[in-house]
PyMOL Python script that loads the backbone (N, CA, C, O; Angstrom):
from pymol import cmd

cmd.read_pdbstr("""\
ATOM      1  N   UNK A   1     -13.001  -6.276  10.406  1.00  0.00           N
ATOM      2  CA  UNK A   1     -11.537  -6.351   9.693  1.00  0.00           C
ATOM      3  C   UNK A   1     -11.939  -5.772   8.147  1.00  0.00           C
ATOM      4  O   UNK A   1     -13.030  -6.046   7.648  1.00  0.00           O
ATOM      5  N   UNK A   2     -11.060  -5.049   7.541  1.00  0.00           N
ATOM      6  CA  UNK A   2     -11.418  -4.200   6.207  1.00  0.00           C
ATOM      7  C   UNK A   2     -10.930  -5.206   5.182  1.00  0.00           C
ATOM      8  O   UNK A   2     -10.181  -6.170   5.337  1.00  0.00           O
ATOM      9  N   UNK A   3     -11.464  -4.802   4.230  1.00  0.00           N
ATOM     10  CA  UNK A   3     -10.948  -6.115   2.985  1.00  0.00           C
ATOM     11  C   UNK A   3      -9.285  -5.800   2.590  1.00  0.00           C
ATOM     12  O   UNK A   3      -8.649  -6.634   1.945  1.00  0.00           O
ATOM     13  N   UNK A   4      -8.668  -4.521   3.046  1.00  0.00           N
ATOM     14  CA  UNK A   4      -7.233  -4.556   2.595  1.00  0.00           C
ATOM     15  C   UNK A   4      -6.750  -5.467   3.820  1.00  0.00           C
ATOM     16  O   UNK A   4      -5.927  -6.325   3.500  1.00  0.00           O
ATOM     17  N   UNK A   5      -7.058  -5.433   4.939  1.00  0.00           N
ATOM     18  CA  UNK A   5      -6.574  -6.415   5.820  1.00  0.00           C
ATOM     19  C   UNK A   5      -6.868  -7.789   5.707  1.00  0.00           C
ATOM     20  O   UNK A   5      -6.161  -8.634   6.255  1.00  0.00           O
ATOM     21  N   UNK A   6      -8.020  -8.117   4.926  1.00  0.00           N
ATOM     22  CA  UNK A   6      -7.963  -9.428   4.906  1.00  0.00           C
ATOM     23  C   UNK A   6      -7.075  -9.937   3.787  1.00  0.00           C
ATOM     24  O   UNK A   6      -6.402 -10.965   3.869  1.00  0.00           O
ATOM     25  N   UNK A   7      -7.148  -8.884   2.408  1.00  0.00           N
ATOM     26  CA  UNK A   7      -6.149  -8.980   1.609  1.00  0.00           C
ATOM     27  C   UNK A   7      -4.628  -9.435   1.505  1.00  0.00           C
ATOM     28  O   UNK A   7      -4.117 -10.366   0.882  1.00  0.00           O
ATOM     29  N   UNK A   8      -3.869  -8.079   2.652  1.00  0.00           N
ATOM     30  CA  UNK A   8      -2.608  -8.465   3.109  1.00  0.00           C
ATOM     31  C   UNK A   8      -2.517  -9.522   4.033  1.00  0.00           C
ATOM     32  O   UNK A   8      -1.356  -9.775   4.353  1.00  0.00           O
ATOM     33  N   UNK A   9      -3.296 -10.146   4.505  1.00  0.00           N
ATOM     34  CA  UNK A   9      -3.223 -11.171   5.855  1.00  0.00           C
ATOM     35  C   UNK A   9      -3.403 -12.582   5.544  1.00  0.00           C
ATOM     36  O   UNK A   9      -3.009 -13.537   6.214  1.00  0.00           O
ATOM     37  N   UNK A  10      -4.297 -12.604   4.017  1.00  0.00           N
ATOM     38  CA  UNK A  10      -4.721 -13.944   4.199  1.00  0.00           C
ATOM     39  C   UNK A  10      -4.069 -15.122   4.089  1.00  0.00           C
ATOM     40  O   UNK A  10      -4.585 -16.232   4.221  1.00  0.00           O
ATOM     41  N   UNK A  11      -2.566 -14.808   3.770  1.00  0.00           N
ATOM     42  CA  UNK A  11      -1.441 -15.951   3.569  1.00  0.00           C
ATOM     43  C   UNK A  11      -0.696 -16.106   4.819  1.00  0.00           C
ATOM     44  O   UNK A  11       0.382 -16.701   4.797  1.00  0.00           O
ATOM     45  N   UNK A  12      -1.178 -15.617   5.930  1.00  0.00           N
ATOM     46  CA  UNK A  12      -0.172 -15.370   7.129  1.00  0.00           C
ATOM     47  C   UNK A  12      -0.606 -15.446   8.391  1.00  0.00           C
ATOM     48  O   UNK A  12      -1.681 -14.959   8.739  1.00  0.00           O
ATOM     49  N   UNK A  13       0.064 -15.964   9.056  1.00  0.00           N
ATOM     50  CA  UNK A  13      -0.626 -16.786  10.632  1.00  0.00           C
ATOM     51  C   UNK A  13      -0.908 -15.156  11.496  1.00  0.00           C
ATOM     52  O   UNK A  13      -1.951 -14.827  12.061  1.00  0.00           O
ATOM     53  N   UNK A  14       0.196 -14.441  11.389  1.00  0.00           N
ATOM     54  CA  UNK A  14       0.052 -13.310  12.186  1.00  0.00           C
ATOM     55  C   UNK A  14      -0.395 -12.353  11.401  1.00  0.00           C
ATOM     56  O   UNK A  14      -0.290 -12.413  10.176  1.00  0.00           O
ATOM     57  N   UNK A  15      -1.022 -11.228  12.127  1.00  0.00           N
ATOM     58  CA  UNK A  15      -1.735 -10.195  11.412  1.00  0.00           C
ATOM     59  C   UNK A  15      -0.888  -8.795  11.564  1.00  0.00           C
ATOM     60  O   UNK A  15      -0.003  -8.592  12.395  1.00  0.00           O
ATOM     61  N   UNK A  16      -1.384  -7.839  10.523  1.00  0.00           N
ATOM     62  CA  UNK A  16      -1.023  -6.497  10.449  1.00  0.00           C
ATOM     63  C   UNK A  16      -2.083  -5.584  10.268  1.00  0.00           C
ATOM     64  O   UNK A  16      -3.030  -5.922   9.558  1.00  0.00           O
ATOM     65  N   UNK A  17      -2.066  -4.688  10.704  1.00  0.00           N
ATOM     66  CA  UNK A  17      -3.579  -3.768  10.775  1.00  0.00           C
ATOM     67  C   UNK A  17      -3.375  -2.664   9.697  1.00  0.00           C
ATOM     68  O   UNK A  17      -2.252  -2.211   9.477  1.00  0.00           O
ATOM     69  N   UNK A  18      -4.487  -2.236   9.024  1.00  0.00           N
ATOM     70  CA  UNK A  18      -4.523  -1.248   8.436  1.00  0.00           C
ATOM     71  C   UNK A  18      -3.241   0.139   9.029  1.00  0.00           C
ATOM     72  O   UNK A  18      -2.294   0.586   8.382  1.00  0.00           O
ATOM     73  N   UNK A  19      -3.588   0.432  10.125  1.00  0.00           N
ATOM     74  CA  UNK A  19      -3.175   1.270  11.005  1.00  0.00           C
ATOM     75  C   UNK A  19      -1.616   1.192  10.835  1.00  0.00           C
ATOM     76  O   UNK A  19      -0.864   2.102  10.488  1.00  0.00           O
ATOM     77  N   UNK A  20      -1.264  -0.268  11.200  1.00  0.00           N
ATOM     78  CA  UNK A  20       0.378  -0.443  10.978  1.00  0.00           C
ATOM     79  C   UNK A  20       0.945  -0.017   9.637  1.00  0.00           C
ATOM     80  O   UNK A  20       1.968   0.664   9.568  1.00  0.00           O
ATOM     81  N   UNK A  21       0.092  -0.533   8.295  1.00  0.00           N
ATOM     82  CA  UNK A  21       0.743  -0.030   7.342  1.00  0.00           C
ATOM     83  C   UNK A  21       0.561   1.088   6.803  1.00  0.00           C
ATOM     84  O   UNK A  21       1.249   1.503   5.871  1.00  0.00           O
ATOM     85  N   UNK A  22      -0.449   1.748   7.362  1.00  0.00           N
ATOM     86  CA  UNK A  22      -0.279   3.129   7.144  1.00  0.00           C
ATOM     87  C   UNK A  22       0.725   4.115   7.947  1.00  0.00           C
ATOM     88  O   UNK A  22       1.079   5.217   7.528  1.00  0.00           O
ATOM     89  N   UNK A  23       1.028   3.665   8.886  1.00  0.00           N
ATOM     90  CA  UNK A  23       2.106   4.263   9.600  1.00  0.00           C
ATOM     91  C   UNK A  23       3.467   4.060   9.010  1.00  0.00           C
ATOM     92  O   UNK A  23       4.223   5.026   8.905  1.00  0.00           O
ATOM     93  N   UNK A  24       3.881   2.681   8.559  1.00  0.00           N
ATOM     94  CA  UNK A  24       4.976   2.665   7.672  1.00  0.00           C
ATOM     95  C   UNK A  24       5.105   3.438   6.625  1.00  0.00           C
ATOM     96  O   UNK A  24       6.211   3.930   6.404  1.00  0.00           O
ATOM     97  N   UNK A  25       3.905   3.736   5.680  1.00  0.00           N
ATOM     98  CA  UNK A  25       3.886   4.685   4.659  1.00  0.00           C
ATOM     99  C   UNK A  25       4.001   5.832   5.089  1.00  0.00           C
ATOM    100  O   UNK A  25       5.009   6.316   4.576  1.00  0.00           O
ATOM    101  N   UNK A  26       3.487   6.579   5.795  1.00  0.00           N
ATOM    102  CA  UNK A  26       3.215   7.872   6.679  1.00  0.00           C
ATOM    103  C   UNK A  26       5.016   8.144   6.628  1.00  0.00           C
ATOM    104  O   UNK A  26       5.634   8.916   5.895  1.00  0.00           O
ATOM    105  N   UNK A  27       5.507   7.271   7.612  1.00  0.00           N
ATOM    106  CA  UNK A  27       6.788   7.575   7.907  1.00  0.00           C
ATOM    107  C   UNK A  27       8.473   7.030   6.996  1.00  0.00           C
ATOM    108  O   UNK A  27       9.681   7.019   7.232  1.00  0.00           O
ATOM    109  N   UNK A  28       7.377   6.589   5.730  1.00  0.00           N
ATOM    110  CA  UNK A  28       8.643   6.122   4.369  1.00  0.00           C
ATOM    111  C   UNK A  28       9.404   5.309   5.209  1.00  0.00           C
ATOM    112  O   UNK A  28      10.603   5.522   5.026  1.00  0.00           O
ATOM    113  N   UNK A  29       9.139   4.298   6.221  1.00  0.00           N
ATOM    114  CA  UNK A  29       9.795   3.406   6.599  1.00  0.00           C
ATOM    115  C   UNK A  29       9.914   2.431   5.256  1.00  0.00           C
ATOM    116  O   UNK A  29       8.999   2.344   4.437  1.00  0.00           O
ATOM    117  N   UNK A  30      11.281   1.648   5.135  1.00  0.00           N
ATOM    118  CA  UNK A  30      11.014   0.452   4.462  1.00  0.00           C
ATOM    119  C   UNK A  30      10.391  -0.673   5.042  1.00  0.00           C
ATOM    120  O   UNK A  30      11.020  -0.869   6.081  1.00  0.00           O
ATOM    121  N   UNK A  31       9.550  -1.472   4.946  1.00  0.00           N
ATOM    122  CA  UNK A  31       8.607  -2.363   5.046  1.00  0.00           C
ATOM    123  C   UNK A  31       9.538  -3.499   5.619  1.00  0.00           C
ATOM    124  O   UNK A  31      10.511  -3.884   4.971  1.00  0.00           O
ATOM    125  N   UNK A  32       9.257  -3.958   6.692  1.00  0.00           N
ATOM    126  CA  UNK A  32       9.834  -5.344   7.400  1.00  0.00           C
ATOM    127  C   UNK A  32       9.302  -6.509   6.872  1.00  0.00           C
ATOM    128  O   UNK A  32       9.881  -7.590   6.983  1.00  0.00           O
ATOM    129  N   UNK A  33       8.161  -6.357   6.264  1.00  0.00           N
ATOM    130  CA  UNK A  33       7.245  -7.409   5.719  1.00  0.00           C
ATOM    131  C   UNK A  33       6.755  -7.148   4.294  1.00  0.00           C
ATOM    132  O   UNK A  33       6.233  -6.154   3.788  1.00  0.00           O
ATOM    133  N   UNK A  34       7.042  -8.190   3.867  1.00  0.00           N
ATOM    134  CA  UNK A  34       6.482  -8.233   2.033  1.00  0.00           C
ATOM    135  C   UNK A  34       4.732  -7.803   2.148  1.00  0.00           C
ATOM    136  O   UNK A  34       4.252  -7.549   1.043  1.00  0.00           O
ATOM    137  N   UNK A  35       3.932  -7.716   3.106  1.00  0.00           N
ATOM    138  CA  UNK A  35       2.673  -7.339   2.789  1.00  0.00           C
ATOM    139  C   UNK A  35       2.525  -5.919   2.701  1.00  0.00           C
ATOM    140  O   UNK A  35       1.400  -5.425   2.632  1.00  0.00           O
ATOM    141  N   UNK A  36       3.574  -5.213   2.697  1.00  0.00           N
ATOM    142  CA  UNK A  36       3.279  -3.809   1.937  1.00  0.00           C
ATOM    143  C   UNK A  36       3.392  -3.847   0.747  1.00  0.00           C
ATOM    144  O   UNK A  36       2.932  -2.806   0.278  1.00  0.00           O
ATOM    145  N   UNK A  37       3.904  -4.743  -0.284  1.00  0.00           N
ATOM    146  CA  UNK A  37       3.974  -5.200  -1.577  1.00  0.00           C
ATOM    147  C   UNK A  37       2.858  -5.753  -1.724  1.00  0.00           C
ATOM    148  O   UNK A  37       2.393  -5.530  -2.842  1.00  0.00           O
ATOM    149  N   UNK A  38       1.984  -6.618  -0.834  1.00  0.00           N
ATOM    150  CA  UNK A  38       0.748  -6.813  -1.328  1.00  0.00           C
ATOM    151  C   UNK A  38      -0.127  -5.877  -1.228  1.00  0.00           C
ATOM    152  O   UNK A  38      -1.084  -5.921  -2.001  1.00  0.00           O
ATOM    153  N   UNK A  39      -0.031  -4.805  -0.272  1.00  0.00           N
ATOM    154  CA  UNK A  39      -0.824  -3.668  -0.505  1.00  0.00           C
ATOM    155  C   UNK A  39      -0.948  -3.012  -1.495  1.00  0.00           C
ATOM    156  O   UNK A  39      -1.972  -2.419  -1.832  1.00  0.00           O
ATOM    157  N   UNK A  40       0.278  -3.049  -2.179  1.00  0.00           N
ATOM    158  CA  UNK A  40       0.183  -1.877  -3.480  1.00  0.00           C
ATOM    159  C   UNK A  40       0.012  -2.896  -5.112  1.00  0.00           C
ATOM    160  O   UNK A  40      -0.101  -2.407  -6.236  1.00  0.00           O
ATOM    161  N   UNK A  41       0.039  -4.200  -4.804  1.00  0.00           N
ATOM    162  CA  UNK A  41       0.145  -4.988  -5.688  1.00  0.00           C
ATOM    163  C   UNK A  41      -1.461  -5.868  -6.160  1.00  0.00           C
ATOM    164  O   UNK A  41      -1.924  -6.098  -7.277  1.00  0.00           O
ATOM    165  N   UNK A  42      -1.985  -6.191  -4.799  1.00  0.00           N
ATOM    166  CA  UNK A  42      -2.982  -7.078  -4.930  1.00  0.00           C
ATOM    167  C   UNK A  42      -4.432  -6.380  -4.231  1.00  0.00           C
ATOM    168  O   UNK A  42      -5.556  -6.876  -4.308  1.00  0.00           O
ATOM    169  N   UNK A  43      -4.074  -5.144  -3.561  1.00  0.00           N
ATOM    170  CA  UNK A  43      -5.187  -4.568  -3.547  1.00  0.00           C
ATOM    171  C   UNK A  43      -5.757  -3.688  -4.413  1.00  0.00           C
ATOM    172  O   UNK A  43      -5.189  -2.606  -4.563  1.00  0.00           O
ATOM    173  N   UNK A  44      -7.025  -3.977  -5.177  1.00  0.00           N
ATOM    174  CA  UNK A  44      -7.584  -2.736  -6.179  1.00  0.00           C
ATOM    175  C   UNK A  44      -7.131  -1.379  -6.050  1.00  0.00           C
ATOM    176  O   UNK A  44      -7.104  -0.923  -4.907  1.00  0.00           O
ATOM    177  N   UNK A  45      -6.791  -0.688  -6.951  1.00  0.00           N
ATOM    178  CA  UNK A  45      -6.421   0.764  -6.775  1.00  0.00           C
ATOM    179  C   UNK A  45      -7.494   1.441  -6.283  1.00  0.00           C
ATOM    180  O   UNK A  45      -7.270   2.428  -5.582  1.00  0.00           O
ATOM    181  N   UNK A  46      -8.663   1.095  -6.519  1.00  0.00           N
ATOM    182  CA  UNK A  46      -9.957   1.813  -5.810  1.00  0.00           C
ATOM    183  C   UNK A  46     -10.140   1.631  -4.258  1.00  0.00           C
ATOM    184  O   UNK A  46     -10.617   2.502  -3.531  1.00  0.00           O
ATOM    185  N   UNK A  47      -9.618   0.149  -3.753  1.00  0.00           N
ATOM    186  CA  UNK A  47      -9.451  -0.099  -2.515  1.00  0.00           C
ATOM    187  C   UNK A  47      -8.145   0.782  -1.847  1.00  0.00           C
ATOM    188  O   UNK A  47      -8.218   1.219  -0.698  1.00  0.00           O
ATOM    189  N   UNK A  48      -7.019   0.976  -2.651  1.00  0.00           N
ATOM    190  CA  UNK A  48      -5.803   1.565  -2.026  1.00  0.00           C
ATOM    191  C   UNK A  48      -6.216   2.920  -1.803  1.00  0.00           C
ATOM    192  O   UNK A  48      -6.033   3.357  -0.667  1.00  0.00           O
ATOM    193  N   UNK A  49      -6.792   3.750  -2.750  1.00  0.00           N
ATOM    194  CA  UNK A  49      -7.421   5.111  -2.483  1.00  0.00           C
ATOM    195  C   UNK A  49      -8.074   5.407  -1.383  1.00  0.00           C
ATOM    196  O   UNK A  49      -7.789   6.370  -0.671  1.00  0.00           O
ATOM    197  N   UNK A  50      -9.222   4.403  -1.112  1.00  0.00           N
ATOM    198  CA  UNK A  50     -10.038   4.271   0.064  1.00  0.00           C
ATOM    199  C   UNK A  50      -8.970   4.019   1.331  1.00  0.00           C
ATOM    200  O   UNK A  50      -9.170   4.742   2.307  1.00  0.00           O
ATOM    201  N   UNK A  51      -8.164   3.333   1.395  1.00  0.00           N
ATOM    202  CA  UNK A  51      -7.337   3.070   2.415  1.00  0.00           C
ATOM    203  C   UNK A  51      -6.475   4.062   2.877  1.00  0.00           C
ATOM    204  O   UNK A  51      -6.068   4.196   4.031  1.00  0.00           O
ATOM    205  N   UNK A  52      -6.137   4.976   1.585  1.00  0.00           N
ATOM    206  CA  UNK A  52      -5.254   6.107   2.221  1.00  0.00           C
ATOM    207  C   UNK A  52      -6.229   7.086   2.566  1.00  0.00           C
ATOM    208  O   UNK A  52      -5.806   7.714   3.537  1.00  0.00           O
ATOM    209  N   UNK A  53      -7.184   7.436   2.254  1.00  0.00           N
ATOM    210  CA  UNK A  53      -8.405   8.477   2.761  1.00  0.00           C
ATOM    211  C   UNK A  53      -8.296   8.300   4.278  1.00  0.00           C
ATOM    212  O   UNK A  53      -7.938   9.113   5.129  1.00  0.00           O
ATOM    213  N   UNK A  54      -8.781   6.765   4.422  1.00  0.00           N
ATOM    214  CA  UNK A  54      -9.285   6.330   5.705  1.00  0.00           C
ATOM    215  C   UNK A  54      -8.353   6.856   6.802  1.00  0.00           C
ATOM    216  O   UNK A  54      -8.637   7.316   7.908  1.00  0.00           O
ATOM    217  N   UNK A  55      -7.065   6.653   6.159  1.00  0.00           N
ATOM    218  CA  UNK A  55      -5.951   6.386   7.296  1.00  0.00           C
ATOM    219  C   UNK A  55      -5.066   7.849   6.914  1.00  0.00           C
ATOM    220  O   UNK A  55      -3.864   7.938   7.167  1.00  0.00           O
ATOM    221  N   UNK A  56      -5.753   8.820   6.352  1.00  0.00           N
ATOM    222  CA  UNK A  56      -5.296  10.128   6.013  1.00  0.00           C
ATOM    223  C   UNK A  56      -3.663  10.237   5.697  1.00  0.00           C
ATOM    224  O   UNK A  56      -2.781  10.919   6.217  1.00  0.00           O
ATOM    225  N   UNK A  57      -3.651   9.282   4.634  1.00  0.00           N
ATOM    226  CA  UNK A  57      -2.235   9.374   3.973  1.00  0.00           C
ATOM    227  C   UNK A  57      -2.299  10.055   2.443  1.00  0.00           C
ATOM    228  O   UNK A  57      -2.759   9.514   1.438  1.00  0.00           O
ATOM    229  N   UNK A  58      -1.699  11.413   2.548  1.00  0.00           N
ATOM    230  CA  UNK A  58      -1.814  12.298   1.651  1.00  0.00           C
ATOM    231  C   UNK A  58      -1.330  11.465   0.323  1.00  0.00           C
ATOM    232  O   UNK A  58      -0.342  10.731   0.320  1.00  0.00           O
ATOM    233  N   UNK A  59      -2.081  11.668  -0.666  1.00  0.00           N
ATOM    234  CA  UNK A  59      -2.031  11.095  -2.095  1.00  0.00           C
ATOM    235  C   UNK A  59      -0.557  11.070  -2.419  1.00  0.00           C
ATOM    236  O   UNK A  59      -0.118  10.006  -2.854  1.00  0.00           O
ATOM    237  N   UNK A  60       0.388  12.228  -2.249  1.00  0.00           N
ATOM    238  CA  UNK A  60       1.745  12.608  -2.608  1.00  0.00           C
ATOM    239  C   UNK A  60       2.686  11.642  -1.734  1.00  0.00           C
ATOM    240  O   UNK A  60       3.703  11.132  -2.202  1.00  0.00           O
ATOM    241  N   UNK A  61       2.287  11.463  -0.544  1.00  0.00           N
ATOM    242  CA  UNK A  61       2.810  10.510   0.279  1.00  0.00           C
ATOM    243  C   UNK A  61       2.881   8.713  -0.340  1.00  0.00           C
ATOM    244  O   UNK A  61       3.914   8.080  -0.556  1.00  0.00           O
ATOM    245  N   UNK A  62       1.646   8.287  -0.489  1.00  0.00           N
ATOM    246  CA  UNK A  62       1.357   7.519  -1.118  1.00  0.00           C
ATOM    247  C   UNK A  62       2.029   7.156  -2.358  1.00  0.00           C
ATOM    248  O   UNK A  62       2.381   6.006  -2.623  1.00  0.00           O
ATOM    249  N   UNK A  63       2.203   8.208  -3.138  1.00  0.00           N
ATOM    250  CA  UNK A  63       2.895   8.268  -4.438  1.00  0.00           C
ATOM    251  C   UNK A  63       4.424   8.039  -4.045  1.00  0.00           C
ATOM    252  O   UNK A  63       5.064   7.183  -4.657  1.00  0.00           O
ATOM    253  N   UNK A  64       4.933   8.683  -3.179  1.00  0.00           N
ATOM    254  CA  UNK A  64       6.280   8.930  -3.173  1.00  0.00           C
ATOM    255  C   UNK A  64       6.804   7.553  -2.090  1.00  0.00           C
ATOM    256  O   UNK A  64       7.950   7.106  -2.042  1.00  0.00           O
ATOM    257  N   UNK A  65       5.975   7.216  -1.527  1.00  0.00           N
ATOM    258  CA  UNK A  65       6.069   5.611  -1.225  1.00  0.00           C
ATOM    259  C   UNK A  65       6.511   4.596  -2.368  1.00  0.00           C
ATOM    260  O   UNK A  65       7.625   4.086  -2.484  1.00  0.00           O
ATOM    261  N   UNK A  66       5.476   4.424  -3.132  1.00  0.00           N
ATOM    262  CA  UNK A  66       5.314   3.718  -4.223  1.00  0.00           C
ATOM    263  C   UNK A  66       6.717   3.768  -4.997  1.00  0.00           C
ATOM    264  O   UNK A  66       7.429   2.853  -5.411  1.00  0.00           O
ATOM    265  N   UNK A  67       6.892   5.436  -5.057  1.00  0.00           N
ATOM    266  CA  UNK A  67       8.211   5.590  -6.146  1.00  0.00           C
ATOM    267  C   UNK A  67       9.568   5.048  -5.126  1.00  0.00           C
ATOM    268  O   UNK A  67      10.365   4.409  -5.813  1.00  0.00           O
ATOM    269  N   UNK A  68       9.804   5.111  -4.315  1.00  0.00           N
ATOM    270  CA  UNK A  68      10.926   4.939  -3.524  1.00  0.00           C
ATOM    271  C   UNK A  68      11.071   3.120  -3.500  1.00  0.00           C
ATOM    272  O   UNK A  68      12.059   2.518  -3.920  1.00  0.00           O
ATOM    273  N   UNK A  69       9.758   2.428  -2.868  1.00  0.00           N
ATOM    274  CA  UNK A  69      10.175   1.247  -2.784  1.00  0.00           C
ATOM    275  C   UNK A  69       9.647   0.200  -3.287  1.00  0.00           C
ATOM    276  O   UNK A  69      10.029  -0.938  -3.014  1.00  0.00           O
ATOM    277  N   UNK A  70       8.373   0.574  -4.361  1.00  0.00           N
ATOM    278  CA  UNK A  70       7.524  -0.511  -4.900  1.00  0.00           C
ATOM    279  C   UNK A  70       8.069  -0.536  -6.213  1.00  0.00           C
ATOM    280  O   UNK A  70       8.575  -1.544  -6.706  1.00  0.00           O
ATOM    281  N   UNK A  71       7.945   0.849  -6.932  1.00  0.00           N
ATOM    282  CA  UNK A  71       8.207   0.940  -8.546  1.00  0.00           C
ATOM    283  C   UNK A  71       9.400  -0.214  -9.124  1.00  0.00           C
ATOM    284  O   UNK A  71       9.303  -0.808 -10.198  1.00  0.00           O
ATOM    285  N   UNK A  72      10.180  -0.318  -8.445  1.00  0.00           N
ATOM    286  CA  UNK A  72      11.335  -1.185  -9.571  1.00  0.00           C
ATOM    287  C   UNK A  72      10.451  -2.638  -9.572  1.00  0.00           C
ATOM    288  O   UNK A  72      10.741  -3.274 -10.585  1.00  0.00           O
ATOM    289  N   UNK A  73       9.736  -3.144  -8.963  1.00  0.00           N
ATOM    290  CA  UNK A  73       8.813  -4.370  -9.512  1.00  0.00           C
ATOM    291  C   UNK A  73       7.925  -4.051 -10.345  1.00  0.00           C
ATOM    292  O   UNK A  73       7.485  -5.033 -10.941  1.00  0.00           O
ATOM    293  N   UNK A  74       7.321  -2.750 -10.738  1.00  0.00           N
ATOM    294  CA  UNK A  74       6.507  -2.553 -12.103  1.00  0.00           C
ATOM    295  C   UNK A  74       5.438  -2.934 -12.132  1.00  0.00           C
ATOM    296  O   UNK A  74       5.189  -4.121 -12.339  1.00  0.00           O
ATOM    297  N   UNK A  75       4.376  -1.887 -11.901  1.00  0.00           N
ATOM    298  CA  UNK A  75       3.114  -2.350 -11.875  1.00  0.00           C
ATOM    299  C   UNK A  75       2.378  -1.041 -12.688  1.00  0.00           C
ATOM    300  O   UNK A  75       2.222   0.094 -12.237  1.00  0.00           O
ATOM    301  N   UNK A  76       1.988  -1.539 -13.986  1.00  0.00           N
ATOM    302  CA  UNK A  76       1.101  -0.630 -14.601  1.00  0.00           C
ATOM    303  C   UNK A  76      -0.093   0.327 -14.420  1.00  0.00           C
ATOM    304  O   UNK A  76      -0.278   1.471 -14.836  1.00  0.00           O
ATOM    305  N   UNK A  77      -0.934  -0.601 -13.580  1.00  0.00           N
ATOM    306  CA  UNK A  77      -2.047   0.353 -12.988  1.00  0.00           C
ATOM    307  C   UNK A  77      -1.762   1.357 -11.922  1.00  0.00           C
ATOM    308  O   UNK A  77      -2.466   2.315 -11.603  1.00  0.00           O
ATOM    309  N   UNK A  78      -0.564   0.969 -11.400  1.00  0.00           N
ATOM    310  CA  UNK A  78      -0.072   1.836 -10.554  1.00  0.00           C
ATOM    311  C   UNK A  78       0.279   3.022 -11.060  1.00  0.00           C
ATOM    312  O   UNK A  78      -0.219   4.108 -10.763  1.00  0.00           O
ATOM    313  N   UNK A  79       1.377   2.758 -12.041  1.00  0.00           N
ATOM    314  CA  UNK A  79       2.167   3.745 -13.161  1.00  0.00           C
ATOM    315  C   UNK A  79       1.134   4.684 -13.347  1.00  0.00           C
ATOM    316  O   UNK A  79       1.240   5.837 -12.926  1.00  0.00           O
ATOM    317  N   UNK A  80      -0.020   4.203 -14.048  1.00  0.00           N
ATOM    318  CA  UNK A  80      -1.128   4.998 -14.557  1.00  0.00           C
ATOM    319  C   UNK A  80      -1.745   6.312 -13.806  1.00  0.00           C
ATOM    320  O   UNK A  80      -1.957   7.459 -14.200  1.00  0.00           O
ATOM    321  N   UNK A  81      -1.941   5.654 -12.558  1.00  0.00           N
ATOM    322  CA  UNK A  81      -2.638   6.159 -11.114  1.00  0.00           C
ATOM    323  C   UNK A  81      -1.963   7.249 -11.052  1.00  0.00           C
ATOM    324  O   UNK A  81      -2.516   8.336 -11.219  1.00  0.00           O
ATOM    325  N   UNK A  82      -0.343   7.106 -10.740  1.00  0.00           N
ATOM    326  CA  UNK A  82       0.448   8.284 -10.187  1.00  0.00           C
ATOM    327  C   UNK A  82       1.010   9.037 -11.419  1.00  0.00           C
ATOM    328  O   UNK A  82       1.837   9.948 -11.403  1.00  0.00           O
ATOM    329  N   UNK A  83       0.350   8.434 -12.571  1.00  0.00           N
ATOM    330  CA  UNK A  83       0.930   9.431 -13.808  1.00  0.00           C
ATOM    331  C   UNK A  83       2.375   9.305 -14.123  1.00  0.00           C
ATOM    332  O   UNK A  83       3.031  10.302 -14.425  1.00  0.00           O
ATOM    333  N   UNK A  84       2.892   8.130 -14.066  1.00  0.00           N
ATOM    334  CA  UNK A  84       4.047   7.755 -14.275  1.00  0.00           C
ATOM    335  C   UNK A  84       4.359   7.033 -15.561  1.00  0.00           C
ATOM    336  O   UNK A  84       5.550   6.867 -15.827  1.00  0.00           O
ATOM    337  N   UNK A  85       3.316   6.520 -16.508  1.00  0.00           N
ATOM    338  CA  UNK A  85       3.348   5.683 -17.355  1.00  0.00           C
ATOM    339  C   UNK A  85       4.269   6.324 -18.566  1.00  0.00           C
ATOM    340  O   UNK A  85       4.481   5.675 -19.590  1.00  0.00           O
TER     341      UNK A  85
END
""", "prot")
cmd.dss("prot")
cmd.show_as("cartoon", "prot")
cmd.util.cbc("prot")
cmd.orient("prot")
């Protein structure tokens, strides 16, 4: 189990894998689980980047997902990473 999987699953009985999270982002699907928000909010930026590299998620795809579904919540560290501050 990866550190990302540990972080996003620690408060839940069921399990969502990195691959499932990556597929949601790659397909630009609105997540049916709040764990996608945990991925963007509780996983350190360095680990989020490593997750995207491990799962072949282009930076632009990660950024576009953030802008479409997560940005309205407002996270300054991610805003700086994506150059939107």
